[in-house]
C-alpha positions, 0 to 999 in steps of 0.5 A: 870932794874925796880931798874934803873927806879925807881932811875930815877923817884925819882931823877927826882921828886927831880929835880922838887921838887927842881926847884919848891922850887927854883922858889917860890917868898919866900925868905930863911933866917937864923933864930935867934930863935925868932920864938921859941913857948912855948908849955906849961909852962915856962920850956917847950920844944919849937917850933921853925921854925919847927912848929911840932918838939919840941926842948928842952928848954935846947938846945941853938940854933946856929943861925949862922949854922941854915937855914930855908926856909920858903914858902907858907904853908911850911918850910925846912932847918936846925936848929942847937943847942948846949948844955952839954945834954947827948945824950941818953936823947935827943934820948929819948926825940925825940923818945917821942916827934916826935910820939906826933906830928904825926912823924912816926919813919923810922930808928935810928942809934944810936952810939956817932953820932946819926941819927934819921930819921922820916916821915910825909905825905910829909916831912922827919926830920933827927935828928943828935946828935953827942957828942963832947968833951965839947958839944953835937950838935944836928942838925934838918933837915926837907926836902920835901918829894914827893912820897909815904909814904909806897914806897922806894928804897929797896923793 
């Protein structure tokens, strides 16, 4: 009974948040990578549309597969990249740099398809790293989070 109530409250929060985001006057856009900012030097990693998710410079943005939604004070969506960078070095890169940008590691599923889950006070970040025959694909998903950071369904 308690789990059903928690699940219903979570679903209700998600629905309200979705309606709120849709009703915002800002319009969604696909990204072309023009918002990328260099952190340090010429060969340093870049920040794309998500200003607190660092991306290795070796990754190539797939603008046609990426979608970013901007509202006042908030950005959500997915950035898709491809490269020949090895999966293990990408996992290490994101584990190290997400912590530097104050993301908290929630969990990780490591295999030829790796999922890294991070959380901040009001957002989730899911990084999906998939080994392909010729390339490695990296999807960086950032989504809103409403609720307490220590609460969850598995309590």
